[in-house]
C-alpha positions in Angstrom: 84.4 192.8 35.9 81.7 192.6 33.3 81.9 194.5 30.0 78.9 194.6 27.7 78.9 196.2 24.2 75.3 197.3 23.4 74.3 196.9 19.8 72.7 200.3 19.2 71.8 201.8 15.9 71.7 205.4 17.1 74.4 207.4 18.8 71.7 210.0 19.7 69.6 207.4 21.5 72.6 206.1 23.5 73.8 209.6 24.5 70.3 210.8 25.4 69.6 207.7 27.4 72.6 208.6 29.7 71.6 212.2 29.7 68.2 211.3 31.0 69.9 209.5 33.9 71.7 212.7 34.7 68.4 214.6 34.8 67.0 212.1 37.3 70.2 212.2 39.5 70.8 208.6 38.7 74.1 209.3 36.9 76.8 211.8 36.8 79.4 213.1 34.3 82.5 211.1 34.8 85.1 211.4 32.0 85.7 212.4 28.4 88.5 211.9 25.8 89.4 213.4 22.4 86.5 215.9 22.5 87.0 219.3 20.7 86.5 221.2 24.0 88.3 220.8 27.3 85.2 220.0 29.3 82.3 219.0 27.1 80.0 218.6 30.2 79.8 222.3 30.6 77.6 222.6 27.5 74.2 221.0 26.9 73.3 217.6 25.6 72.8 218.9 22.0 76.3 220.3 22.0 77.7 216.9 23.0 75.6 215.1 20.5 76.6 217.5 17.7 80.3 216.3 18.0 79.3 212.8 17.0 76.7 213.9 14.5 79.2 215.8 12.4 81.4 212.8 12.3 78.6 210.4 11.3 77.3 212.7 8.5 80.5 211.9 6.6 79.3 208.3 6.2 75.6 207.8 6.1 75.8 204.3 4.7 76.5 202.8 8.1 73.2 201.6 9.6 74.4 201.2 13.2 77.0 204.0 13.8 76.6 204.2 17.6 79.0 202.7 20.1 77.6 202.1 23.6 79.6 200.1 26.2 78.8 199.4 29.8 81.6 198.6 32.3 80.5 196.8 35.5 83.2 196.4 38.1 82.7 194.5 41.3 83.4 196.1 44.7 86.9 194.5 44.8 87.6 195.7 41.3 86.6 199.3 42.2 88.8 199.3 45.3 91.8 197.8 43.7 91.7 200.0 40.6 90.6 203.2 42.4 89.1 206.2 40.6 92.3 207.0 38.6 92.7 203.3 37.6 89.1 203.1 36.3 89.6 206.2 34.1 92.9 204.8 32.8 91.5 201.3 32.1 88.5 202.7 30.3 91.0 204.5 28.0 92.9 201.2 27.6 89.7 199.4 26.8 88.8 201.9 24.0 92.4 201.5 22.6 92.1 197.7 22.8 88.8 197.7 20.8 90.2 200.1 18.2 88.5 203.3 19.4 91.4 205.0 21.2 91.5 208.0 18.9 87.7 208.5 18.9 85.9 211.2 20.9 83.9 209.5 23.7 82.0 210.4 26.9 81.8 208.3 30.1 78.9 208.5 32.5 78.9 207.1 36.1 75.6 205.4 37.0 73.8 204.7 40.3 70.3 203.7 39.2 70.8 200.0 40.0 72.4 200.6 43.5 75.8 199.7 42.1 78.6 201.6 40.5 78.8 201.1 36.8 79.9 203.2 33.8 78.6 203.8 30.3 80.7 204.9 27.4 79.2 206.6 24.4 81.1 207.1 21.1 80.7 206.5 17.4 81.9 203.7 15.1 82.7 206.1 12.3 86.4 207.0 12.2 86.8 210.7 13.1 89.8 211.0 10.7 88.9 208.8 7.7 85.1 208.7 7.8 85.2 205.0 7.4 83.5 202.5 9.7 85.9 201.1 12.3 86.2 197.3 12.1 84.1 195.7 14.9 84.8 192.0 14.3 85.3 189.8 17.4 84.5 192.6 19.8 83.1 190.2 22.4 86.3 188.1 22.3 88.4 191.2 22.5 86.6 192.5 25.6 86.9 189.1 27.3 90.6 189.0 26.5 90.9 192.6 28.0 89.1 191.4 31.2 91.6 188.5 31.6 94.6 190.9 31.2 93.0 193.3 33.7 92.5 190.5 36.3 96.2 189.5 36.0 97.4 193.1 36.1 95.5 194.1 39.3 95.2 190.6 40.8 91.4 190.8 40.6 89.4 187.9 42.0 85.9 186.6 41.1 84.8 186.2 44.7 82.2 188.9 44.6 81.1 188.9 41.0 77.4 189.2 42.0 76.5 192.7 40.8 74.0 193.1 43.6 76.9 193.5 46.0 78.3 196.4 44.1 76.7 199.2 46.1 76.6 202.8 45.3 74.6 205.2 47.5 72.5 208.3 46.7 69.9 210.5 48.3 67.2 208.1 47.1 68.9 204.8 48.0 66.6 202.2 49.7 67.5 199.9 52.6 70.3 202.2 53.4 71.4 200.7 56.7 71.3 197.1 55.3 73.2 198.0 52.2 75.8 200.0 54.1 76.4 197.0 56.4 76.8 194.8 53.3 79.4 197.2 51.9 81.3 197.3 55.2 81.3 193.5 55.2 82.7 193.4 51.7 85.4 195.9 52.5 86.3 194.3 55.8 87.1 191.1 54.0 89.6 192.7 51.7 93.0 192.0 53.2 94.8 194.4 50.9 93.1 197.3 52.6 95.7 197.9 55.4 95.2 201.5 56.5 92.6 204.1 57.3 93.5 206.1 54.2 92.8 203.1 51.9 89.5 202.4 53.7 88.4 206.0 53.4 89.3 206.1 49.7 87.3 202.9 49.2 84.2 204.3 50.9 84.4 207.5 48.7 84.1 205.3 45.6 80.6 204.5 46.8 79.8 208.1 48.0 80.1 207.1 51.6 82.1 209.0 54.3 82.6 208.4 58.0 83.1 211.4 60.3 83.7 211.8 64.0 81.1 214.0 65.6 81.7 214.6 69.3 82.5 211.3 70.9 80.8 209.2 68.3 80.9 208.5 64.5 78.4 209.2 61.8 78.1 207.6 58.4 77.2 210.1 55.6 76.0 209.5 52.0 77.4 212.3 49.8 77.2 213.5 46.3 80.1 213.6 43.8 81.5 216.7 45.5 81.4 215.2 49.0 78.3 217.1 50.2 75.8 215.1 52.4 72.6 214.3 50.5 70.6 212.7 53.4 70.6 212.3 57.1 73.6 210.4 58.5 73.4 207.1 60.3 74.9 206.6 63.8 77.8 204.1 63.8 76.3 202.5 66.9 73.2 201.5 64.8 75.2 199.1 62.7 76.0 195.5 63.6 78.7 195.3 60.9 81.1 198.2 61.1 84.1 199.4 59.2 87.5 198.2 60.3 89.0 201.7 60.1 87.6 205.2 61.1 88.9 208.7 60.8 90.5 208.5 64.2 93.7 206.4 63.8 93.6 205.4 67.5 90.1 204.0 67.4 88.7 201.0 65.6 85.0 201.1 65.2 84.4 197.3 64.9 82.1 195.7 67.4 84.7 193.1 68.3 87.3 195.7 68.9 85.0 197.7 71.2 84.3 194.6 73.2 88.0 193.9 73.3 88.7 197.4 74.7 85.9 197.0 77.2 87.3 193.7 78.3 90.8 195.0 78.7 89.5 197.9 80.7 87.5 195.6 83.0 90.5 193.3 83.3 92.8 196.2 84.3 90.3 197.2 87.0 90.1 193.7 88.3 93.9 193.4 88.3 94.3 196.6 90.3 91.6 195.6 92.7 93.3 192.2 93.2 96.7 193.8 93.8 95.2 196.2 96.3 93.5 193.4 98.3 96.7 191.3 98.1 98.8 194.2 99.5 96.1 194.9 102.2 96.1 191.2 103.3 99.9 191.1 103.4 99.9 194.1 105.7 97.2 192.6 107.8 99.1 189.4 108.2 102.3 191.3 109.2 100.3 193.3 111.8 98.8 190.1 113.2 102.2 188.4 113.5 103.7 191.4 115.2 100.9 191.6 117.7 101.0 187.9 118.4 104.7 188.0 119.2 104.1 190.9 121.6 101.3 189.0 123.2 103.5 185.9 123.7 106.3 187.9 125.3 103.8 189.5 127.6 102.2 186.2 128.6 105.5 184.5 129.4 106.4 187.1 132.0 103.0 186.7 133.7 103.4 182.9 133.9 106.7 183.2 135.7 105.0 185.2 138.4 102.9 182.2 139.5 
């Protein structure tokens, strides 16, 4: 987990930066807290900015009133925390830094082919009009990360941000990146069921569906609607450990195992068939031989 507090002097610049990402389909509205309306994302960007502007007009002496934070979880972080956990811990982070009562907006980004979040708020206290103390923010954020790692048993195995894939209609190297995602998830031993695996894929806007006798991998939007042509599961070398069908594992090794067991069963039945056939043949030969000896003994007595 990487948390970066951007030193911005303008709340408007920070907010409109994220809004431009929305316009380009590189980001989506994710979460909000302490806003004057239930869903601030239903309005326009000027309505959202006006909430912060009215607070900051109460204290124009502060030169840098904007608060802009980026939260960059790894693949393992996202899967362990889940969607609800991410929202909860963003709230805990704001509380930890002293902004728990402030109005703030959270945007979910995808422009760097990885899931990350941007928080926009103001450093001017919405109740008192005074500037909220921002001393030792870097140390506070590092302390929060350590507490988070202990709470969720997070590891630093995949801290390289390039592994933190998130897919959209414009994603490049789709097949290669999907295989990398499957590889990351396949190594997470705490994913022990199909349901957990499906939830993990949804965090990256990926869904596996059974179509006929095969499986297709879809990239979806935030509402679960496909945004580009699916990829056949058979085209992947690295495949997910769990599929929608509980009885089928889509891994290459598992398919080979099933094929091997099927061939082994055929060979076993074939072997048993020939063994039974040989036993019957030997029984018939022995019976005929005994009959032949009896018949031959009578003839020799005649001479």
